[in-house]
C-alpha positions in Angstrom: -31.0 -12.2 -45.1 -31.0 -9.6 -47.8 -28.0 -7.7 -49.1 -29.1 -4.7 -46.9 -28.1 -6.5 -43.7 -25.4 -4.4 -42.1 -23.8 -3.3 -38.9 -24.4 0.4 -38.1 -22.6 2.6 -35.6 -24.4 5.5 -33.9 -23.0 8.3 -31.7 -24.8 9.1 -28.5 -25.6 12.6 -29.7 -27.7 11.2 -32.6 -29.1 8.1 -30.8 -32.3 9.7 -29.4 -33.1 11.2 -32.9 -32.5 7.8 -34.5 -34.8 6.1 -32.0 -37.5 8.7 -32.6 -37.4 8.3 -36.4 -40.6 6.7 -37.8 -39.1 4.3 -40.3 -36.1 2.0 -40.6 -34.6 3.8 -43.5 -34.8 7.2 -41.7 -33.1 5.7 -38.6 -30.2 4.6 -40.7 -29.5 8.2 -41.8 -28.2 9.0 -38.3 -25.6 6.3 -38.4 -22.0 7.5 -38.4 -20.7 4.3 -40.1 -22.1 1.2 -41.7 -20.5 -2.0 -42.8 -20.6 -3.7 -46.1 -23.3 -6.3 -46.6 -23.1 -9.1 -44.1 -24.0 -11.8 -46.6 -20.8 -14.0 -46.8 -18.9 -11.0 -45.3 -15.2 -11.4 -44.3 -14.1 -10.2 -40.8 -14.7 -6.5 -40.4 -12.5 -4.0 -38.7 -13.2 -0.4 -38.1 -11.8 2.4 -35.9 -13.7 5.5 -34.7 -12.3 8.6 -33.1 -13.9 11.3 -30.9 -12.9 14.6 -29.4 -13.8 17.0 -26.6 -15.3 14.4 -24.3 -16.0 10.6 -24.1 -19.0 9.3 -26.0 -21.3 6.3 -26.0 -21.3 4.4 -29.3 -24.2 2.2 -30.2 -23.9 -0.9 -32.4 -27.0 -1.9 -34.4 -27.6 -4.8 -36.7 -30.4 -3.9 -39.2 -31.8 -5.2 -42.4 -34.3 -2.6 -43.8 -34.6 -4.5 -47.1 -35.9 -7.7 -45.6 -39.4 -8.6 -46.8 -42.3 -9.0 -44.5 -42.8 -12.7 -45.3 -39.1 -13.5 -45.3 -38.0 -16.3 -43.0 -35.9 -15.3 -40.0 -32.2 -15.3 -40.5 -29.6 -16.7 -38.1 -26.4 -14.7 -37.8 -23.4 -15.7 -35.8 -21.1 -12.9 -34.9 -18.4 -11.8 -32.4 -18.0 -8.2 -31.6 -14.8 -7.0 -30.0 -14.2 -3.4 -28.8 -11.0 -1.9 -27.7 -9.9 1.6 -26.7 -7.0 3.2 -28.5 -4.6 1.9 -25.8 -5.7 -1.7 -26.4 -7.8 -1.8 -23.2 -11.1 -3.6 -23.0 -12.3 -1.0 -20.4 -14.6 1.8 -21.5 -14.1 5.2 -20.0 -16.9 4.6 -17.5 -15.2 1.4 -16.2 -11.7 2.8 -15.8 -12.2 4.6 -12.5 -14.1 1.7 -10.8 -11.5 -0.8 -12.1 -8.7 1.2 -10.4 -10.4 2.5 -7.3 -12.3 -0.7 -6.1 -9.1 -2.7 -5.6 -7.8 0.3 -3.5 -11.0 0.3 -1.5 -10.8 -3.5 -1.0 -7.2 -3.2 0.4 -8.2 -0.2 2.6 -11.2 -2.1 4.0 -9.1 -5.2 4.8 -6.5 -3.0 6.5 -9.2 -1.2 8.5 -10.6 -4.6 9.7 -7.2 -5.7 11.2 -7.3 -3.5 14.3 -10.9 -4.4 14.9 -10.1 -8.1 14.8 -7.3 -7.6 17.4 -9.7 -5.5 19.5 -12.3 -8.2 19.4 -9.7 -10.9 20.2 -8.5 -9.0 23.2 -12.0 -8.6 24.6 -12.7 -12.3 24.0 -9.7 -13.1 26.1 -10.7 -10.6 28.8 -14.2 -12.0 29.0 -13.0 -15.6 29.0 -14.8 -16.6 25.8 -18.2 -15.3 26.6 -20.3 -14.8 23.5 -20.4 -11.3 22.0 -23.4 -9.2 21.8 -25.6 -9.9 18.7 -25.1 -6.4 17.4 -21.3 -7.0 17.0 -22.0 -10.4 15.4 -24.4 -8.7 12.9 -21.9 -6.0 12.2 -19.2 -8.7 11.5 -21.6 -10.4 9.1 -22.2 -7.2 7.2 -18.5 -6.5 7.0 -17.8 -10.0 5.6 -20.6 -9.7 3.1 -19.3 -6.3 1.9 -15.7 -7.6 1.8 -16.9 -10.5 -0.3 -18.6 -8.0 -2.6 -15.4 -6.0 -3.1 -13.3 -9.1 -3.7 -15.7 -10.6 -6.2 -16.0 -7.2 -8.1 -12.2 -6.9 -8.1 -11.9 -10.4 -9.6 -14.5 -9.6 -12.2 -12.6 -6.5 -13.3 -9.3 -8.4 -13.4 -10.8 -11.1 -15.7 -12.6 -8.4 -17.8 -9.2 -6.8 -18.4 -8.1 -10.1 -19.9 -11.0 -11.2 -22.0 -13.4 -8.2 -22.3 -16.2 -10.2 -20.7 -15.5 -10.8 -17.1 -17.2 -13.5 -15.0 -21.0 -13.4 -14.9 -21.3 -15.3 -11.6 -18.8 -13.1 -9.8 -20.4 -9.9 -11.1 -23.9 -11.1 -9.9 -22.4 -12.4 -6.6 -20.7 -9.1 -5.9 -24.0 -7.2 -6.3 -25.9 -9.7 -4.2 -23.4 -9.5 -1.4 -23.4 -5.7 -1.5 -27.2 -5.4 -1.2 -27.3 -8.1 1.5 -24.6 -6.3 3.5 -26.7 -3.1 3.3 -29.8 -5.1 4.4 -28.0 -6.5 7.5 -26.9 -3.0 8.6 -30.4 -1.7 8.0 -32.1 -4.4 10.0 -29.6 -4.0 12.9 -30.5 -0.3 13.0 -34.1 -1.2 13.0 -33.6 -3.7 15.8 -32.1 -1.0 18.0 -34.7 1.6 17.1 -37.6 -0.8 17.8 -36.0 -2.2 21.0 -35.3 -5.7 19.7 -31.8 -5.5 21.2 -31.9 -2.8 23.8 -32.4 -3.3 27.5 -35.9 -4.0 28.9 -35.8 -0.5 30.5 -37.4 0.6 27.2 -40.1 -2.0 26.8 -41.6 -5.1 28.4 -39.9 -8.4 27.6 -43.1 -9.9 26.0 -43.3 -7.1 23.5 -39.6 -7.5 22.8 -40.1 -11.2 22.0 -43.0 -10.4 19.7 -40.8 -7.8 18.0 -38.1 -10.4 17.4 -40.6 -12.8 15.9 -41.8 -10.1 13.5 -38.3 -9.2 12.7 -37.4 -12.8 11.7 -40.3 -12.9 9.3 -39.3 -9.5 7.9 -35.7 -10.7 7.4 -36.8 -13.7 5.4 -39.1 -11.7 3.2 -36.6 -8.9 2.6 -33.8 -11.4 1.7 -36.0 -13.1 -0.9 -37.1 -9.7 -2.3 -33.5 -8.4 -2.5 -32.2 -11.6 -4.3 -35.2 -11.5 -6.7 -34.7 -7.8 -7.6 -30.9 -8.3 -8.2 -31.5 -11.3 -10.5 -34.4 -9.7 -12.4 -32.4 -6.4 -12.8 -29.7 -8.4 -14.6 -32.1 -8.9 -17.5 -31.5 -5.3 -18.4 -27.7 -5.5 -18.4 -27.5 -4.8 -22.2 -30.3 -2.2 -22.3 -29.2 0.8 -24.3 -30.9 3.2 -21.9 -29.0 1.9 -18.8 -26.1 3.9 -17.6 -25.5 2.5 -14.2 -26.5 -0.6 -12.1 -29.4 1.2 -10.3 -31.1 2.4 -13.4 -33.8 -0.3 -13.7 -37.2 -0.7 -12.2 -35.9 -3.6 -10.0 -33.0 -1.5 -8.7 -35.4 1.3 -7.9 -37.4 -1.3 -5.9 -34.3 -2.0 -3.9 -33.8 1.7 -3.3 -37.5 2.0 -2.3 -37.1 -0.9 0.2 -34.1 0.9 1.7 -36.1 4.1 2.1 -39.1 2.3 3.6 -36.7 0.7 6.2 -35.3 4.1 6.8 -38.8 5.4 7.5 -39.5 2.6 9.9 -36.2 3.4 11.6 -37.1 7.0 12.0 -40.5 6.2 13.4 -39.0 3.8 15.9 -36.4 6.4 17.1 -39.1 9.1 17.3 -41.4 6.8 19.3 -38.7 6.2 21.8 -37.7 9.8 22.1 -41.3 10.8 22.8 -41.5 8.4 25.8 -38.0 8.8 27.1 -37.0 11.3 29.9 -33.5 10.1 30.8 -31.0 12.6 29.4 -28.3 9.9 28.6 -30.8 7.8 26.8 -32.2 10.7 24.8 -28.7 11.8 23.8 -28.0 8.2 22.5 -31.3 8.1 20.6 -30.7 11.5 19.0 -27.3 10.5 17.9 -28.5 7.1 16.7 -31.3 8.8 14.7 -28.9 11.2 13.0 -26.3 8.6 12.1 -28.9 6.0 11.0 -30.9 8.5 9.0 -27.7 9.6 7.1 -27.0 5.9 6.4 -30.4 5.2 5.0 -30.5 8.2 2.6 -26.8 8.2 1.6 -26.9 5.8 -1.3 -30.2 7.1 -2.7 -28.7 10.5 -2.6 -25.5 9.3 -4.5 -27.7 7.7 -7.2 -30.0 10.8 -7.5 -27.0 13.1 -7.7 -25.3 10.9 -10.3 -28.5 10.6 -12.5 -29.4 14.3 -12.2 -26.1 16.3 -12.3 -23.6 14.1 -14.0 -23.1 13.3 -17.7 -24.2 9.8 -18.8 -20.6 8.6 -19.2 -19.8 9.5 -15.6 -22.9 8.1 -13.9 -21.6 4.5 -13.5 -18.3 5.7 -12.0 -20.1 8.0 -9.5 -22.7 5.4 -8.4 -20.2 2.4 -8.2 -17.4 4.2 -6.4 -19.7 6.5 -4.4 -21.8 3.6 -3.1 -18.8 1.5 -2.1 -17.2 4.5 -0.3 -20.5 5.0 1.6 -20.4 1.4 2.7 -16.8 1.5 3.8 -17.4 4.7 5.8 -20.6 3.4 7.4 -19.2 0.1 8.5 -15.7 1.1 9.5 -16.1 4.6 10.8 -19.8 4.9 11.8 -21.1 1.6 13.1 -17.7 0.3 14.4 -17.3 3.3 16.6 -20.9 3.0 17.7 -20.7 -0.7 18.7 -17.1 -1.3 19.5 -16.3 1.6 21.9 -17.6 2.7 25.2 -20.8 4.8 24.6 -24.5 5.0 25.6 -25.4 1.9 23.6 -23.0 -0.4 25.4 -24.3 0.9 28.7 -28.0 0.5 27.7 -27.8 -2.8 25.8 -29.1 -6.0 27.3 -26.0 -7.7 28.6 -27.3 -10.2 31.1 -26.1 -13.2 29.0 -23.5 -11.7 26.7 -20.6 -9.3 26.8 -19.9 -6.1 25.0 -16.4 -4.4 25.0 -16.0 -1.8 27.8 -19.6 -2.2 28.8 -21.5 -1.8 32.1 -24.0 -4.6 32.9 -27.3 -3.3 34.1 -29.2 -5.1 36.8 
């Protein structure tokens, strides 16, 4: 290590110009601050101030005086960053750290009446098993609740040590994407007649559809887990401003849109062949609600990346996506599956019970 090894601090307004500079020395000219030489350096402490709006600050370790043939140097360092109030949270983390616990409590409270409703129907039907759609919805709710709880724990620990818990952070993202996958596949199962009464399609085709769906589920779960884990490699990338700004996250969004396209094709296929007014009304409503669900999170990410400043994107994507999930699970799908409507009257109920349903011969 030469005497030129230093820490440099860059403001976001100068960062792109610094990255575009052709030489190491020219890049250093854009730095707002530089430390003394790091050779046998004592602990360093420096404060920066900003005005008008929040900024990103980039920390760079550079040694422009190192020779080409010089052996690599090993540097052990610990970098601690605090806001003026002593908080570990940056501006982009403050809103999620406050709003996600509120969403968690609201989601738990909203589940309480649903649990009582399900228990009452279990008692009324003398313990008969619930329709698979309700079971799948329950799984999605538990996965999303797990995601909210893990993210809340991660923020709580981050407030203490400025690092959080790596496993809870990854687990929260995995649970969130898997909850979305469960809801998406349930909508697909309805659209492609894997759970609707045989009035729509012959039983042999329905069994073939179920077999294809099981294979699809396995492949999609593996792809989702792989994309989440591979996307974590870019956690410290200087060009990443929210969780969905990597090629792997875009792959997850792409899979969601593909599933949405398959859902739309299934609903359209049923509408073309269906003449019953009640069934057409149900399919039209299903197509509208399902279509909104599939495009909602991609729209949130697109709007955040296009119309919001970089320091606001993480807040919009994190809180917006969580709010979409809460609304979809509690307000949308719960109303669809847990109240009397066309689906409960058309679903296959020969061996299971739906609340307030009519069994078809």
